[in-house]
C-alpha positions in Angstrom: 14.6 -15.4 29.0 14.0 -18.6 27.2 12.6 -18.4 23.6 8.9 -19.1 23.2 8.3 -22.4 21.4 5.8 -22.5 18.6 3.3 -25.4 18.4 4.2 -27.7 15.5 2.4 -26.4 12.4 1.6 -23.1 14.0 1.6 -20.2 11.6 3.9 -17.2 12.2 2.3 -14.1 13.5 1.9 -10.8 11.6 5.0 -9.1 13.0 7.2 -12.1 12.4 6.0 -12.2 8.7 6.7 -8.5 8.3 10.2 -8.7 9.9 11.3 -11.9 8.2 9.7 -11.7 4.8 8.4 -8.3 3.9 10.8 -5.8 5.5 13.8 -7.2 3.5 11.8 -6.7 0.3 11.1 -3.1 1.2 14.6 -2.2 2.4 15.4 -0.1 -0.7 12.1 1.7 -0.6 12.1 4.7 1.7 8.5 5.4 1.0 7.7 2.1 2.8 8.9 3.7 6.1 10.8 0.4 6.8 7.4 -1.2 7.3 7.3 0.3 10.8 3.9 1.8 10.3 0.7 0.8 8.6 1.3 3.4 6.0 3.2 4.0 2.7 4.1 7.0 0.6 2.7 6.9 -2.9 4.1 9.2 -5.6 1.5 9.4 -8.4 3.5 12.0 -10.3 6.5 14.3 -9.8 5.8 16.8 -6.9 2.7 14.9 -5.5 2.8 12.5 -2.6 0.0 10.7 -0.8 0.2 8.8 2.4 -1.9 5.6 2.2 -3.0 3.5 5.2 -5.3 0.6 5.8 -6.4 -1.0 9.0 -9.1 -3.4 10.1 -11.9 -2.4 12.4 -13.9 -5.0 14.2 -17.5 -4.8 15.6 -17.4 -5.2 19.4 -13.8 -4.2 19.5 -13.5 -0.8 17.7 -17.2 0.1 17.6 -20.5 -1.3 18.9 -22.2 -3.9 16.7 -25.4 -1.8 16.6 -23.7 1.4 15.6 -25.0 2.8 12.3 -22.4 2.5 9.5 -22.2 6.3 9.0 -21.0 6.7 12.5 -18.1 4.2 12.1 
């Protein structure tokens, strides 16, 4: 399969940025889960671990635009 050509000046996608820039920076951090998930392990103090995650939600994609905020 031939490689996909990028348009001149096109920005790299999210997964390209993660693979090429951020994953090497996190390679020595097992709590980053090799950046394979939208989560990280945070150790606030000895014996305590919290899994943190963040993701976007978009009206019309993940919920209806008229849904009340408390239901989202």
